[in-house]
N, C-alpha and C positions, 0 to 999 in steps of 0.2 A: 504493499501501500503505498509507502512511504516516498516511492522512487516514480509510482506513477499517476498518485492523487496532484502533486502541484501539473504537472502535465497536462492530466485531464481538464484543473478548474482554470488553467490558461485558455482551452484549447472551448471550453463550453461559455468563459466569458466571451470568447472574439466573438464563436457563434451565438449568440444569443445576442449580442449587442449589433453587429450586423443584422439580426429579426428587428431589432428595435427599433433599431433606426429607418429600413423601410415603411413599416408603420407609419410613419409620418410625422410632423410635427402635431398633429391635433389630438392625434388618440392617444400618445405616449406620452408621461408627465418624465419629467428628468430625474426624478425618485428609484424610478426603476429603474433609471440606469446606474443608481449609485448604489439601490439596493443584488444589484446583479453584482457590481464590482467587489461590493461587501462579503457574498457569496463565496464569489470562486477567490480572494485573498484567504480567508476563513477554510476552503479546502486546500490551496497550498499552505497553510500553516498549518493545518492535521498532516499532512504529508512530513511536514519538518519536524513534528512532536514525533509523526510513529519511526523517522528519523534517528532519532533523539535517542528513542527506548529500545531501539536494536544498538545501536551503538555502543552505547551503556551495558545493553545485554550481552554483547560480545566480547565483555571482557571476563566473563566468567567462565568464557569455553577454552577447553584444555588443549584439542587438539589441533591440527591444520588448518584448520577453518578462518583462525582467529583474523588472518590478514586481509581475507576475501571478505569476512564480516563485515570487519573494520570500514573496506575498501568503500563496501556497496552504500552502508551508512552513512557514511561520511559523503559519498557522491550525492544520496538521496537528501543529504542536507543543503546542499550546496547550490542541486536542482530548484530545492525549494526557494532557496532565496532569489534564485534566479527567476524563476515564474513568479515568484512575489512582485518583483521589480518589473518585469514584461506586461504585469496586469496592472499596474501602477502603470506603466507608460503608456498603455491601450486609452487608462480612465483619465488620462489626463486633456482631451480634447472634451470630452464631456464636460468638464471644470470649466477652461479656459473659454472654449466654444458658444457652449450651451448646445443646445436639442438644432436649432433652427439656420444656424447659419452654416454656409458652404464650406 
């Protein structure tokens, strides 16, 4: 979950934002865009929390899987941060331009 959740949250944010934008200015409130952004950030954060738990649990492993488990957990944490930043970058136009400006 830790590795896929941030990517799925980013993709869902992108697609839902495009759908909301095509519905037009009259039918979609600006709060809908912000709600989608908050939910996507929560999904990316959930992936980061899962990655942190896996990273902490990998300390207890005693065999040769420790290096692989720690690497995957660290990569998932970094991916969570990167996709969180991508979600924020996609939200900037709705904050700056509003919903009806080209």
